[in-house]
Backbone as CSV, one residue per row, in Angstrom:
resi,resn,N_x,N_y,N_z,CA_x,CA_y,CA_z,C_x,C_y,C_z
1,LEU,110.288,102.435,101.367,110.125,103.770,101.927,108.767,104.324,101.510
2,ILE,108.037,104.829,102.461,106.727,105.417,102.212,106.928,106.860,101.750
3,ILE,106.201,107.235,100.698,106.189,108.627,100.247,104.758,109.116,100.404
4,SER,104.593,110.187,101.155,103.273,110.674,101.508,103.052,112.080,100.954
5,PHE,101.897,112.294,100.328,101.495,113.588,99.789,100.378,114.108,100.680
6,GLU,100.633,115.222,101.370,99.696,115.717,102.375,99.268,117.165,102.128
7,PRO,98.189,117.370,101.374,97.665,118.728,101.246,96.965,119.141,102.538
8,VAL,97.171,120.391,102.929,96.507,120.953,104.111,95.622,122.086,103.615
9,PRO,94.308,121.846,103.539,93.390,122.860,103.011,93.042,123.940,104.037
10,PHE,93.230,125.186,103.631,92.846,126.352,104.427,91.682,127.045,103.728
11,ASN,90.827,127.717,104.499,89.857,128.613,103.886,90.376,130.044,104.022
12,ALA,89.600,131.008,103.572,90.048,132.403,103.532,90.294,133.010,104.911
13,VAL,89.747,132.397,105.971,89.954,132.933,107.320,90.951,132.094,108.127
14,GLY,91.680,131.200,107.450,92.748,130.448,108.093,92.331,129.184,108.817
15,GLN,91.094,128.760,108.652,90.689,127.490,109.243,91.214,126.344,108.375
16,ILE,91.426,125.185,108.997,91.956,124.014,108.296,90.870,122.958,108.167
17,TYR,90.788,122.381,106.967,89.793,121.343,106.690,90.398,119.966,106.962
18,LEU,89.731,119.194,107.801,90.146,117.826,108.101,88.962,116.893,107.919
19,GLU,89.274,115.597,107.785,88.197,114.619,107.725,88.412,113.575,108.819
20,GLN,87.301,113.038,109.294,87.384,112.009,110.317,87.487,110.652,109.641
21,ARG,88.483,109.868,110.055,88.687,108.538,109.491,87.518,107.650,109.911
22,PRO,87.201,106.635,109.096,86.035,105.799,109.412,86.251,104.919,110.646
23,PRO,85.153,104.536,111.309,85.269,103.616,112.448,85.592,102.199,111.953
24,LEU,86.046,101.363,112.858,86.385,99.982,112.495,85.183,99.205,111.961
25,GLU,83.992,99.576,112.404,82.790,98.902,111.920,82.612,99.123,110.415
26,GLU,82.980,100.302,109.946,82.875,100.619,108.516,84.057,100.084,107.722
27,LYS,85.234,100.178,108.311,86.466,99.791,107.626,87.342,99.016,108.621
28,PRO,87.206,97.696,108.652,87.875,96.881,109.670,89.399,97.003,109.733
29,HIS,90.048,97.407,108.657,91.510,97.509,108.647,92.012,98.949,108.780
30,GLU,91.142,99.862,109.175,91.522,101.263,109.347,92.564,101.385,110.456
31,ARG,93.711,102.021,110.130,94.791,102.173,111.122,94.486,103.238,112.170
32,TYR,93.644,104.215,111.813,93.367,105.336,112.714,91.859,105.558,112.842
33,PRO,91.116,104.590,113.391,89.652,104.728,113.432,89.205,105.959,114.229
34,ASN,88.256,106.671,113.643,87.610,107.843,114.249,88.551,109.014,114.496
35,MET,89.789,108.946,114.051,90.735,110.037,114.268,90.617,111.039,113.114
36,TRP,91.047,112.273,113.366,90.985,113.336,112.373,92.333,113.479,111.675
37,ALA,92.278,113.734,110.366,93.503,113.874,109.569,93.191,114.688,108.320
38,GLY,94.245,115.106,107.636,94.088,115.744,106.336,93.680,114.698,105.314
39,MET,93.502,115.131,104.098,93.020,114.228,103.055,94.140,113.847,102.094
40,GLY,95.253,113.427,102.628,96.410,113.088,101.822,96.352,111.681,101.276
41,ALA,97.484,111.265,100.726,97.573,109.945,100.115,99.015,109.475,100.110
42,VAL,99.169,108.171,100.208,100.480,107.570,100.011,100.687,107.463,98.502
43,ILE,101.874,107.838,98.061,102.189,107.763,96.630,102.679,106.349,96.337
44,ASP,101.977,105.656,95.466,102.369,104.302,95.090,103.686,104.330,94.330
45,HIS,104.411,103.222,94.367,105.756,103.172,93.779,105.775,103.490,92.280
46,TYR,104.676,103.300,91.584,104.612,103.547,90.136,104.072,104.945,89.805
47,GLU,103.709,105.724,90.822,103.092,107.029,90.607,104.091,108.176,90.679
48,ARG,103.692,109.277,90.050,104.389,110.552,90.214,103.571,111.386,91.212
49,LEU,104.185,112.434,91.705,103.490,113.329,92.627,102.193,113.848,92.003
50,GLU,102.242,114.144,90.722,101.068,114.668,90.022,99.928,113.656,90.008
51,ASP,100.275,112.352,89.943,99.246,111.310,89.959,98.534,111.288,91.316
52,ALA,99.311,111.403,92.379,98.717,111.442,93.720,97.840,112.685,93.871
53,TRP,98.323,113.822,93.343,97.532,115.055,93.399,96.190,114.853,92.702
54,ALA,96.198,114.201,91.539,94.952,113.970,90.794,93.975,113.130,91.621
55,ARG,94.482,112.159,92.361,93.613,111.358,93.224,93.061,112.183,94.378
56,VAL,93.921,112.973,95.001,93.525,113.742,96.180,92.547,114.862,95.827
57,VAL,92.726,115.485,94.677,91.853,116.596,94.260,90.385,116.172,94.265
58,LYS,90.115,114.917,93.946,88.731,114.426,93.938,88.077,114.551,95.318
59,LYS,88.902,114.519,96.368,88.373,114.636,97.725,87.885,116.050,98.033
60,PHE,88.265,117.012,97.186,87.875,118.407,97.398,86.673,118.818,96.551
61,GLU,85.989,117.859,95.931,84.830,118.197,95.103,83.836,119.033,95.898
62,GLY,83.291,120.038,95.237,82.357,120.956,95.874,83.026,122.253,96.280
63,ALA,84.339,122.226,96.394,85.114,123.434,96.707,86.025,123.721,95.522
64,ARG,86.487,124.942,95.446,87.383,125.350,94.370,88.779,125.560,94.948
65,ILE,89.776,124.935,94.327,91.152,125.131,94.751,91.660,126.412,94.110
66,ILE,92.002,127.382,94.943,92.470,128.675,94.474,93.974,128.665,94.280
67,GLN,94.681,128.027,95.203,96.140,128.045,95.172,96.667,126.814,95.901
68,ALA,97.808,126.294,95.440,98.486,125.182,96.105,99.965,125.522,96.183
69,VAL,100.527,125.469,97.398,101.891,125.913,97.624,102.646,124.858,98.438
70,PRO,103.804,124.386,97.946,104.599,123.445,98.743,105.073,124.098,100.038
71,VAL,105.067,123.338,101.111,105.483,123.821,102.426,106.770,123.101,102.807
72,SER,107.789,123.865,103.132,109.035,123.232,103.566,108.964,122.933,105.061
73,LEU,109.705,121.941,105.478,109.814,121.590,106.886,111.246,121.905,107.292
74,ASN,111.412,122.954,108.071,112.746,123.417,108.466,113.617,123.710,107.243
75,GLY,113.009,124.291,106.225,113.754,124.680,105.027,113.991,123.575,104.027
76,ILE,113.485,122.390,104.283,113.720,121.250,103.388,112.405,120.856,102.738
77,LEU,112.457,120.603,101.426,111.259,120.250,100.669,111.627,119.214,99.629
78,PRO,111.086,118.008,99.610,110.311,117.369,100.667,111.224,116.982,101.830
79,ARG,110.645,116.428,102.834,111.396,116.145,104.057,111.315,114.667,104.421
80,HIS,112.431,114.071,104.790,112.445,112.722,105.349,112.127,112.863,106.833
81,VAL,111.116,112.151,107.302,110.721,112.237,108.702,110.532,110.833,109.267
82,PHE,110.492,110.756,110.574,110.202,109.492,111.240,108.991,109.703,112.118
83,ASP,108.024,108.833,111.946,106.819,108.861,112.762,106.700,107.500,113.443
84,PRO,106.532,107.460,114.760,106.454,106.170,115.455,105.376,105.233,114.904
85,ASP,104.264,105.807,114.409,103.182,104.968,113.871,103.481,104.439,112.469
86,ARG,104.256,105.177,111.686,104.462,104.833,110.276,105.890,104.439,109.945
87,GLY,106.827,104.802,110.796,108.236,104.573,110.485,108.765,105.727,109.653
88,PRO,109.891,105.508,108.934,110.453,106.593,108.122,109.630,106.799,106.847
89,PHE,109.485,108.062,106.456,108.806,108.343,105.190,109.220,109.697,104.658
90,VAL,108.973,109.891,103.368,109.218,111.168,102.715,107.892,111.901,102.682
91,LEU,107.906,113.132,103.135,106.677,113.894,103.308,106.655,115.106,102.400
92,HIS,105.624,115.201,101.582,105.348,116.371,100.743,104.124,117.060,101.337
93,VAL,104.306,118.203,101.967,103.187,118.967,102.521,102.888,120.111,101.561
94,VAL,101.612,120.281,101.232,101.182,121.340,100.324,100.034,122.101,100.975
95,ALA,100.195,123.403,101.154,99.107,124.244,101.646,98.175,124.535,100.478
96,VAL,96.891,124.363,100.712,95.883,124.538,99.663,94.878,125.578,100.143
97,LEU,94.634,126.589,99.321,93.608,127.576,99.629,92.326,127.157,98.927
98,LEU,91.282,126.934,99.721,89.989,126.502,99.176,88.970,127.622,99.245
99,GLU,88.109,127.632,98.258,86.927,128.493,98.271,85.727,127.557,98.294
100,GLY,84.878,127.712,99.274,83.742,126.809,99.427,84.084,125.661,100.366
101,ILE,83.174,124.705,100.428,83.319,123.572,101.340,83.225,122.277,100.534
102,PRO,84.182,121.369,100.708,84.108,120.089,99.997,82.843,119.312,100.365
103,ASN,82.355,118.529,99.397,81.177,117.675,99.625,81.627,116.394,100.327
104,ASN,81.983,116.498,101.562,82.501,115.355,102.303,81.742,115.280,103.623
105,PRO,80.893,114.255,103.796,80.113,114.183,105.030,80.961,113.936,106.282
106,HIS,82.231,113.579,106.097,83.107,113.296,107.236,84.115,114.415,107.493
107,GLY,83.995,115.535,106.748,84.968,116.601,106.869,84.391,117.877,107.444
108,LYS,85.303,118.738,107.918,84.875,119.990,108.530,86.062,120.938,108.625
109,PHE,85.802,122.248,108.553,86.817,123.260,108.829,86.912,123.471,110.336
110,PHE,88.153,123.635,110.824,88.395,123.860,112.248,89.270,125.084,112.446
111,THR,89.012,125.801,113.535,89.911,126.880,113.945,91.144,126.248,114.593
112,ARG,92.186,127.043,114.771,93.386,126.531,115.459,93.057,126.009,116.847
113,GLU,92.244,126.753,117.562,91.903,126.361,118.915,91.196,125.011,118.926
114,GLU,90.320,124.790,117.971,89.590,123.526,117.900,90.502,122.360,117.520
115,LEU,91.505,122.620,116.679,92.395,121.547,116.199,92.992,120.742,117.330
116,TRP,93.519,121.422,118.327,94.283,120.734,119.358,93.401,119.989,120.348
117,GLY,92.093,120.157,120.250,91.178,119.368,121.071,90.709,118.101,120.373
118,LEU,91.104,117.931,119.111,90.681,116.763,118.334,91.610,115.582,118.575
119,ASP,91.099,114.398,118.321,91.919,113.193,118.336,92.549,113.091,116.941
120,LEU,93.738,113.674,116.801,94.418,113.754,115.499,95.351,112.572,115.293
121,VAL,95.475,112.133,114.037,96.490,111.147,113.681,97.847,111.749,114.052
122,GLY,98.721,110.953,114.650,99.982,111.434,115.198,100.835,112.243,114.241
123,SER,101.018,111.769,113.009,101.868,112.498,112.060,101.256,113.838,111.679
124,HIS,99.945,113.941,111.722,99.272,115.215,111.435,99.421,116.169,112.622
125,ARG,99.242,115.644,113.822,99.369,116.452,115.038,100.801,116.952,115.249
126,ASP,101.776,116.079,115.016,103.164,116.377,115.374,104.000,116.989,114.252
127,ILE,103.630,116.738,113.000,104.491,117.153,111.885,103.739,118.005,110.860
128,ILE,102.699,117.450,110.284,102.042,118.055,109.114,101.336,119.365,109.465
129,LEU,100.446,119.345,110.448,99.709,120.567,110.793,100.615,121.658,111.362
130,PRO,101.565,121.336,112.266,102.462,122.407,112.726,103.261,123.047,111.591
131,ALA,103.730,122.245,110.628,104.479,122.811,109.496,103.590,123.720,108.658
132,ALA,102.358,123.276,108.386,101.439,124.083,107.576,101.052,125.367,108.301
133,LEU,100.809,125.292,109.598,100.439,126.484,110.358,101.603,127.465,110.453
134,GLN,102.808,126.955,110.623,103.980,127.837,110.649,104.133,128.537,109.298
135,TRP,103.975,127.779,108.213,104.057,128.372,106.870,102.978,129.451,106.718
136,TYR,101.766,129.161,107.150,100.659,130.110,107.022,100.971,131.397,107.774
137,ASP,101.535,131.278,108.978,101.873,132.452,109.781,103.004,133.271,109.164
138,GLU,103.983,132.586,108.580,105.163,133.278,108.059,105.001,133.755,106.623
139,VAL,104.280,133.008,105.812,104.172,133.314,104.375,102.726,133.526,103.961
140,GLY,101.900,132.554,104.227,100.488,132.623,103.856,100.291,132.617,102.351
141,PHE,99.103,132.966,101.922,98.768,132.947,100.501,98.867,134.340,99.889
142,GLY,99.709,135.192,100.463,99.825,136.565,99.995,100.579,136.691,98.685
143,VAL,100.690,137.905,98.220,101.394,138.211,96.977,102.853,137.807,97.118
144,GLY,103.392,137.186,96.077,104.800,136.833,96.060,105.102,135.444,96.564
145,THR,104.104,134.679,97.000,104.387,133.321,97.423,104.706,132.465,96.206
146,GLU,105.520,131.459,96.434,105.832,130.534,95.350,104.704,129.532,95.221
147,VAL,104.340,129.226,93.995,103.262,128.295,93.718,103.797,127.193,92.832
148,TYR,103.481,125.954,93.190,103.901,124.826,92.363,102.851,124.586,91.302
149,ASP,103.228,124.741,90.051,102.321,124.501,88.933,102.354,123.007,88.644
150,LEU,101.248,122.329,88.914,101.219,120.873,88.782,101.278,120.415,87.330
151,GLN,100.820,121.240,86.398,100.905,120.875,84.989,102.325,121.028,84.456
152,GLU,102.949,122.131,84.812,104.306,122.435,84.334,105.386,121.747,85.159
153,ARG,105.017,121.274,86.336,105.947,120.631,87.284,107.129,121.532,87.625
154,ARG,106.794,122.763,87.978,107.837,123.707,88.375,107.216,124.742,89.289
155,ILE,108.090,125.426,90.060,107.632,126.492,90.934,107.540,127.772,90.122
156,ILE,106.421,128.457,90.264,106.231,129.733,89.569,105.964,130.804,90.624
157,LYS,106.152,132.032,90.275,105.811,133.152,91.166,104.376,133.551,90.889
158,ASP,103.670,133.871,91.940,102.284,134.303,91.823,102.235,135.702,91.228
């Protein structure tokens, strides 16, 4: 079973940061060449969620993480989902509020309108981004949101 950790970075005006996957010329075994996706990671069988977070945080260098909040999918956190490209997997979606722009030559912030014109990886288009956008609309990073403290491994109130 695949376990996927998918942070969805937002900036202060609600844009989402995505990166473009490399072309086949750069990475011959890339499953989604030139497609846009978040900067998540598959959690290896020997890792904890915190280990995956430590790996993913490096992708945000140049920006400051202000807040990270778990996002439920239809009230369930994490969620077992099925994606035709990946099969069944457990999905941990985390909304991340960023200040600044990551030092990533393949990444960019997009407005909602721009998102749907991109060639997005299927699980991001169909599951991850809609869940994060729904959470942003309903809860957002306002006062009183629950925040997952990665050091303490528990949900705390802001």
